[in-house]
C-alpha positions as CSV (number, residue, x, y, z in Angstrom):
1,D,-1.3,10.7,-13.5
2,V,1.7,9.8,-11.3
3,A,3.0,7.4,-14.0
4,A,2.6,10.1,-16.6
5,E,4.7,12.5,-14.6
6,R,7.5,9.9,-14.0
7,F,7.6,8.5,-17.5
8,D,7.5,11.8,-19.3
9,E,9.3,12.2,-22.6
10,G,12.0,14.9,-22.7
11,A,15.5,15.7,-21.7
12,S,17.5,13.6,-19.2
13,E,18.7,15.1,-16.0
14,N,22.2,15.7,-17.4
15,E,20.7,17.3,-20.6
16,K,18.5,19.6,-18.4
17,K,21.6,20.9,-16.6
18,K,23.1,22.0,-19.9
19,L,20.0,23.9,-21.0
20,S,19.9,27.7,-20.8
21,K,17.3,29.5,-18.7
22,A,15.0,29.8,-21.8
23,G,15.6,26.2,-22.7
24,R,14.6,25.0,-19.2
25,A,11.4,27.1,-19.4
26,E,10.6,25.5,-22.7
27,F,11.3,22.0,-21.4
28,K,9.0,22.7,-18.4
29,R,6.2,24.0,-20.7
30,R,6.5,20.9,-23.0
31,K,6.4,18.6,-20.0
32,Q,3.3,20.3,-18.7
33,D,1.6,20.1,-22.1
34,L,2.4,16.4,-22.2
35,L,0.9,15.8,-18.8
36,V,-2.3,17.7,-19.8
37,E,-2.5,15.6,-23.0
38,K,-2.2,12.4,-21.1
39,R,-4.8,13.4,-18.5
40,E,-7.2,14.4,-21.2
41,T,-6.7,11.1,-23.0
42,R,-7.4,9.2,-19.7
43,C,-10.5,11.3,-19.2
44,N,-11.8,10.5,-22.7
45,L,-11.2,6.8,-22.2
46,L,-12.9,6.6,-18.8
47,A,-15.8,8.8,-20.1
48,L,-16.5,6.3,-22.9
49,S,-15.8,3.2,-20.8
50,A,-18.0,3.1,-17.8
51,Q,-16.8,-0.3,-16.8
52,S,-13.3,1.1,-16.4
53,R,-14.3,3.4,-13.5
54,T,-13.9,2.3,-9.9
55,L,-17.2,1.5,-8.2
56,V,-17.5,3.2,-4.8
57,L,-20.1,1.7,-2.5
58,H,-21.3,3.2,0.8
59,H,-24.6,3.3,2.7
60,A,-26.1,5.5,5.5
61,E,-26.9,2.4,7.6
62,C,-23.1,2.0,8.2
63,L,-23.3,5.2,10.3
64,E,-25.8,3.5,12.7
65,H,-23.1,1.4,14.4
66,I,-22.4,3.6,17.4
67,P,-19.0,3.5,19.2
68,K,-18.7,3.7,22.9
69,S,-17.0,7.1,22.5
70,Q,-16.5,9.6,19.7
71,S,-12.8,9.5,20.5
72,D,-12.5,5.9,19.5
73,W,-10.5,5.0,16.4
74,E,-13.4,3.4,14.6
75,V,-16.2,6.0,14.4
76,P,-18.8,7.1,11.8
77,D,-16.6,10.1,10.9
78,R,-14.3,7.6,9.2
79,V,-16.9,7.0,6.5
80,T,-18.1,10.5,6.1
81,T,-14.5,11.8,5.9
82,I,-13.5,9.2,3.3
83,M,-16.6,9.9,1.2
84,S,-15.9,13.6,1.3
85,R,-12.6,12.8,-0.4
86,V,-13.7,10.3,-2.9
87,T,-16.9,12.0,-4.0
88,P,-16.3,13.4,-7.5
89,Q,-15.5,17.1,-7.7
90,Q,-16.1,19.4,-10.7
91,H,-13.7,18.3,-13.5
92,S,-10.6,20.4,-13.9
93,L,-7.1,19.6,-14.7
94,D,-5.9,22.2,-12.2
95,N,-7.6,20.9,-9.0
96,G,-6.9,17.7,-7.1
97,G,-9.3,15.0,-5.8
98,I,-11.5,12.6,-7.7
99,F,-13.0,13.5,-11.0
100,P,-16.5,12.4,-12.1
101,Y,-15.2,10.3,-14.9
102,E,-13.0,8.2,-12.5
103,V,-15.6,6.7,-10.2
104,T,-19.2,5.6,-10.0
105,V,-20.7,6.1,-6.5
106,S,-23.6,3.9,-5.5
107,T,-25.7,3.0,-2.5
108,E,-27.8,0.5,-4.4
109,F,-27.0,-2.9,-2.9
110,E,-28.7,-5.3,-0.5
111,K,-27.8,-6.2,3.0
112,A,-26.0,-9.5,3.5
113,K,-28.3,-12.5,4.0
114,I,-27.8,-15.4,6.4
115,E,-26.6,-17.6,3.5
116,L,-23.6,-15.3,2.9
117,L,-22.7,-14.8,6.6
118,S,-23.0,-18.5,7.4
119,R,-20.1,-19.2,4.9
120,V,-17.7,-17.6,7.4
121,H,-19.3,-17.7,10.8
122,S,-20.8,-20.3,13.0
123,A,-24.5,-20.6,13.5
124,D,-24.2,-20.0,17.3
125,Y,-22.3,-16.7,16.7
126,L,-24.8,-15.5,14.1
127,A,-27.7,-16.3,16.5
128,F,-26.0,-14.5,19.3
129,V,-25.5,-11.3,17.3
130,N,-29.1,-11.5,16.1
131,E,-30.5,-11.9,19.7
132,L,-28.3,-9.1,21.0
133,S,-29.5,-6.8,18.3
134,K,-33.2,-7.6,19.0
135,E,-32.6,-6.9,22.7
136,L,-31.0,-3.5,22.2
137,T,-33.6,-2.6,19.5
138,Q,-36.4,-3.4,22.0
139,K,-34.8,-1.3,24.7
140,A,-34.5,1.6,22.3
141,R,-38.2,1.3,21.4
142,D,-39.2,1.2,25.1
143,E,-37.5,4.6,25.7
144,E,-39.9,7.5,26.0
145,P,-40.1,9.8,22.9
146,G,-37.8,12.8,23.2
147,D,-35.5,11.1,25.7
148,P,-32.2,13.0,25.4
149,K,-30.2,9.9,26.4
150,Q,-27.6,8.6,24.1
151,P,-28.4,5.3,22.3
152,Q,-27.4,2.3,24.5
153,V,-24.0,0.9,23.6
154,V,-22.7,-2.3,25.2
155,P,-19.2,-3.8,25.2
156,F,-19.1,-6.5,22.6
157,T,-16.0,-8.5,23.3
158,P,-16.8,-9.6,26.9
159,M,-20.3,-10.7,25.7
160,V,-18.8,-12.9,23.0
161,Q,-16.3,-14.3,25.5
162,K,-19.1,-15.3,27.9
163,K,-21.8,-16.4,25.4
164,I,-19.8,-18.0,22.6
165,L,-16.5,-19.0,24.1
166,T,-18.1,-19.8,27.5
167,L,-15.4,-18.0,29.5
168,A,-15.8,-16.8,33.1
169,G,-14.1,-14.9,35.8
170,P,-10.8,-13.1,35.2
171,A,-10.7,-14.5,31.6
172,V,-13.5,-12.2,30.6
173,K,-12.4,-8.7,29.5
174,Q,-13.7,-5.8,31.5
175,G,-16.4,-3.9,29.7
176,S,-14.7,-0.6,30.3
177,H,-11.6,-1.9,28.5
178,S,-13.5,-3.2,25.5
179,D,-12.9,-1.3,22.3
180,T,-15.5,-3.1,20.2
181,S,-19.1,-1.9,20.9
182,F,-22.5,-3.0,19.8
183,S,-25.7,-0.9,19.5
184,A,-29.2,-1.2,18.1
185,G,-28.0,-0.3,14.6
186,S,-24.8,-2.4,14.6
187,L,-26.4,-5.5,13.0
188,R,-27.9,-3.4,10.2
189,A,-24.5,-1.7,9.6
190,A,-22.6,-5.0,9.7
191,R,-25.0,-6.7,7.3
192,R,-24.8,-3.7,4.9
193,A,-21.0,-3.7,5.1
194,A,-20.9,-7.4,4.1
195,G,-23.5,-6.9,1.5
196,A,-21.4,-4.1,-0.1
197,V,-18.5,-6.5,-0.5
198,Q,-20.8,-9.2,-2.0
199,H,-22.2,-6.7,-4.5
200,A,-18.7,-5.4,-5.4
201,V,-17.6,-9.0,-6.1
202,D,-20.5,-9.6,-8.4
203,C,-20.0,-6.3,-10.3
204,V,-16.3,-7.0,-10.9
205,L,-16.8,-10.6,-11.9
206,V,-19.4,-9.9,-14.5
207,G,-17.2,-7.1,-15.9
208,R,-19.5,-4.2,-14.9
209,H,-16.6,-2.5,-13.2
210,R,-12.8,-3.3,-13.2
211,S,-12.4,-2.5,-9.5
212,A,-14.5,-1.5,-6.5
213,F,-14.0,0.3,-3.2
214,C,-16.3,-0.3,-0.2
215,V,-16.5,2.6,2.2
216,V,-18.3,0.7,5.0
217,R,-18.1,0.0,8.7
218,P,-17.8,-1.9,11.0
219,P,-14.6,-3.5,9.6
220,G,-14.1,-7.3,9.6
221,H,-10.7,-8.9,9.3
222,H,-10.4,-9.7,13.1
223,A,-13.7,-11.5,13.1
224,G,-13.2,-15.3,13.0
225,I,-15.6,-18.2,12.8
226,K,-16.9,-17.6,16.3
227,G,-16.3,-13.8,16.1
228,L,-13.5,-13.8,18.7
229,L,-10.7,-16.2,18.2
230,A,-9.7,-18.6,21.0
231,G,-7.2,-16.8,23.1
232,G,-8.0,-13.5,21.5
233,E,-8.1,-10.3,23.6
234,S,-10.4,-8.2,21.5
235,C,-12.8,-8.3,18.5
236,G,-10.8,-5.4,17.1
237,F,-13.9,-3.3,16.2
238,C,-15.1,-6.2,14.0
239,I,-18.5,-8.1,13.9
240,F,-18.7,-9.9,10.5
241,N,-15.7,-10.7,8.3
242,N,-16.8,-8.8,5.2
243,V,-13.8,-9.6,3.0
244,A,-13.8,-13.3,3.8
245,A,-17.5,-13.5,3.1
246,G,-17.0,-11.8,-0.2
247,A,-14.2,-14.1,-1.1
248,L,-16.1,-17.3,-0.3
249,H,-19.1,-15.9,-2.3
250,A,-16.8,-15.4,-5.3
251,I,-15.6,-19.0,-5.3
252,S,-19.0,-20.5,-4.5
253,D,-20.9,-22.7,-6.9
254,E,-23.1,-19.8,-7.9
255,R,-20.1,-17.9,-9.3
256,L,-18.7,-20.3,-11.9
257,M,-16.4,-17.6,-13.4
258,C,-14.2,-17.4,-10.4
259,K,-12.1,-20.5,-9.5
260,R,-9.4,-18.8,-7.4
261,C,-9.7,-15.7,-5.1
262,A,-6.8,-13.8,-3.4
263,I,-7.1,-11.7,-0.3
264,V,-4.4,-9.1,0.3
265,D,-4.5,-7.5,3.7
266,I,-2.3,-4.4,4.1
267,D,-3.8,-3.2,7.5
268,V,-1.2,-2.4,10.2
269,H,-2.7,-5.3,12.3
270,H,-2.7,-8.9,11.3
271,G,-6.0,-10.2,9.8
272,N,-6.2,-13.1,12.3
273,G,-9.9,-13.6,11.7
274,T,-9.5,-13.9,7.9
275,E,-6.6,-16.3,8.3
276,E,-8.7,-18.6,10.5
277,I,-11.5,-18.6,8.0
278,V,-9.2,-19.3,5.1
279,R,-7.4,-22.1,7.0
280,R,-10.7,-23.8,7.7
281,Y,-11.9,-23.7,4.1
282,H,-12.2,-27.2,2.6
283,D,-10.4,-26.5,-0.7
284,P,-7.1,-24.5,-0.1
285,T,-6.4,-24.4,-3.8
286,K,-9.2,-21.8,-4.3
287,L,-8.1,-19.3,-1.7
288,F,-5.0,-17.2,-1.1
289,F,-4.3,-15.0,1.9
290,F,-1.5,-12.5,2.3
291,S,-1.1,-10.2,5.2
292,I,1.7,-7.6,5.8
293,H,1.6,-6.1,9.3
294,L,3.5,-5.0,12.3
295,Y,4.5,-7.7,14.7
296,D,5.9,-7.0,18.1
297,S,5.4,-9.7,20.7
298,D,7.4,-10.3,23.9
299,K,4.9,-11.7,26.3
300,K,7.4,-13.8,28.2
301,R,9.4,-10.9,29.4
302,Q,7.2,-7.8,29.3
303,G,3.7,-9.2,28.9
304,Y,3.2,-7.0,25.8
305,S,2.0,-7.9,22.3
306,F,1.1,-5.6,19.5
307,Y,-2.4,-6.5,18.7
308,P,-3.4,-9.1,17.9
309,G,0.0,-10.8,18.4
310,T,-0.4,-13.2,15.6
311,G,0.8,-13.5,12.0
312,E,4.4,-14.5,12.6
313,E,4.4,-17.6,10.4
314,D,3.2,-18.9,7.0
315,D,0.9,-21.7,6.4
316,L,1.8,-22.6,2.9
317,A,-0.4,-25.7,2.9
318,H,-3.4,-23.4,3.0
319,N,-1.9,-20.6,0.8
320,I,-1.4,-18.3,3.8
321,I,1.6,-15.9,3.7
322,N,2.3,-13.6,6.6
323,V,5.0,-10.9,6.5
324,P,5.5,-9.5,10.0
325,I,7.5,-6.3,10.1
326,S,9.0,-5.0,13.3
327,P,7.8,-1.5,14.2
328,L,10.1,1.5,14.1
329,W,10.0,1.9,17.9
330,R,12.1,-1.3,18.1
331,E,15.8,-0.7,18.1
332,P,18.0,-2.8,15.8
333,P,20.4,-5.3,17.5
334,A,23.5,-3.9,19.2
335,P,26.7,-4.3,17.2
336,T,29.2,-6.9,18.4
337,A,32.7,-8.1,17.4
338,E,31.2,-10.1,14.5
339,R,30.5,-7.0,12.5
340,N,30.7,-8.6,9.1
341,S,27.9,-11.1,9.8
342,P,24.7,-10.1,8.0
343,V,21.4,-9.8,9.7
344,P,18.6,-11.4,7.7
345,V,16.0,-9.0,6.3
346,N,13.1,-8.9,8.8
347,T,10.2,-9.5,6.5
348,H,9.5,-13.0,7.5
349,N,10.1,-15.2,10.5
350,T,13.4,-13.6,11.3
351,R,13.2,-14.5,15.0
352,H,12.8,-18.2,14.3
353,K,15.7,-18.1,11.9
354,A,17.9,-16.2,14.3
355,K,17.1,-18.5,17.1
356,R,18.6,-21.4,15.2
357,E,21.8,-19.6,14.6
358,S,24.6,-19.5,17.1
359,G,26.6,-16.5,17.9
360,S,25.9,-12.9,18.5
361,S,23.8,-10.3,16.8
362,A,25.2,-8.2,14.0
363,V,24.4,-5.3,11.8
364,Q,23.8,-5.5,8.0
365,S,27.0,-3.6,7.0
366,G,30.5,-3.3,8.4
367,D,29.6,0.0,10.2
368,D,28.9,-0.5,13.9
369,T,26.2,2.2,14.3
370,P,22.5,1.4,13.9
371,E,20.2,3.5,11.9
372,I,17.3,5.8,12.9
373,G,14.0,4.0,13.1
374,G,15.3,0.5,12.8
375,G,12.5,-1.8,11.8
376,N,14.4,-4.9,12.7
377,D,13.5,-6.8,15.8
378,T,16.0,-7.9,18.3
379,V,18.0,-10.9,17.1
380,M,18.0,-13.6,19.9
381,K,21.0,-15.8,20.7
382,S,19.0,-18.9,21.8
383,S,15.5,-20.2,22.1
384,D,12.8,-18.3,24.0
385,T,13.1,-19.8,27.4
386,D,12.8,-18.4,30.9
387,S,16.5,-18.7,31.4
388,E,17.3,-16.9,28.2
389,P,19.3,-13.7,28.8
390,A,17.7,-10.4,27.9
391,P,18.8,-9.0,24.5
392,V,21.4,-6.3,24.5
393,K,20.0,-2.9,24.0
394,S,21.5,-0.7,21.4
395,P,22.7,2.9,21.9
396,P,20.7,5.8,20.5
397,S,20.2,5.4,16.8
398,R,21.7,7.6,14.2
399,A,21.8,7.3,10.4
400,I,24.5,5.4,8.6
401,K,25.7,6.7,5.3
402,G,25.7,4.1,2.6
403,R,24.1,1.4,4.6
404,D,21.6,-1.0,3.1
405,N,18.2,0.1,4.6
406,S,16.1,-2.7,3.0
407,Q,15.4,-4.3,6.4
408,F,13.8,-1.2,7.9
409,G,10.4,0.5,7.8
410,R,8.9,1.3,4.4
411,K,11.7,-0.3,2.5
412,A,11.1,-3.6,4.2
413,Y,7.4,-3.1,3.3
414,R,8.2,-2.4,-0.3
415,N,10.6,-5.4,-0.5
416,A,8.0,-7.7,0.9
417,I,5.5,-6.6,-1.7
418,Q,7.9,-7.0,-4.5
419,N,9.6,-10.2,-3.4
420,R,6.9,-12.1,-1.6
421,L,3.5,-10.9,-2.6
422,L,3.9,-10.4,-6.4
423,P,5.6,-13.7,-7.1
424,A,3.1,-15.5,-5.0
425,L,0.2,-13.9,-6.8
426,R,1.6,-14.7,-10.2
427,A,2.0,-18.4,-9.1
428,F,-1.5,-18.5,-7.6
429,N,-3.0,-16.7,-10.7
430,P,-6.3,-15.6,-9.1
431,D,-9.4,-14.7,-11.0
432,L,-10.3,-12.1,-8.4
């Protein structure tokens, strides 16, 4: 529908200015008629071609994963709210939302089995999650009927640190600071989430549907082989890596029609767990991983890192492409005397490139005033050592007329998709 509105047939902007009031009204009417005709054509095509509709998968068991607080970011309301938006409404060309002919909603899919999960996670980690689930389930059964207490929720990250990574003392995260929780229903929810992705992969590969959307929880892209990555600070609300499990299922020996699978991660956080799993896979020619995310790490000076603090560099030997984008809260570098020296677009490894260059920071254009919401990280003058001087802070930002904004915010995101993702996908040529 958006494409139909933008690629409409009719007068150009200059021609519309020359039209009389009656002519403009007639042009508007013809444009609306054309849009209605295109929507009706799309409706007829999708009504007659069920495989062209998007498959939407969800399940009530995904609501049984209980957060430690209803104010957490990852709560059951995420699923119910999304489903309220994607559930088809009564067909009408005048209302918005999803029409019945556009999607097929289903809850008919199995939970993930151990064979699927063992493709991406270690046996020790899977056994730990299973035992923890049994323990909490037994405690829930032992409670007296009608007990008004909330279901028991335990902090997941510190338990993984102690049981799987064998950490102790200050290295273990405090339970009160753990965002990732685990309850009696968490294993069922996590298995159902991974099972949804597996079912979606099967349906798309056999041509039953052209695309699929899994409305499931808990999420998974921070879950590595052992759940929590070595040196990681949090499991990031994740238990099983649903997408990685689905990708490895797609290229397994059982699915002969898929030789190459691409994973594109557009979450604001780097998919560090997925990257670890892709890197460990024995045949890198079959997998491709692309992640575009915010990156803001300055541990040496401020001890701060935007979670998870990874995803700064590529690993081309394993078909891993990371596009770190500096957040808008970071000011662009301060202008200096060398105003005509360009700053590289901060869509990939700009800090490493800048550290190899001598001289001072500079702005993209000849103007010496930075722009509002600069997405470019501070350009450093030398390597990150303890003796390195602090970067010069820029003055309050204000817009620059006529400046190239491609290195900031959404334009950096768009450029990364066009210039890094799409060419790489064409070269990789995935089946899924």
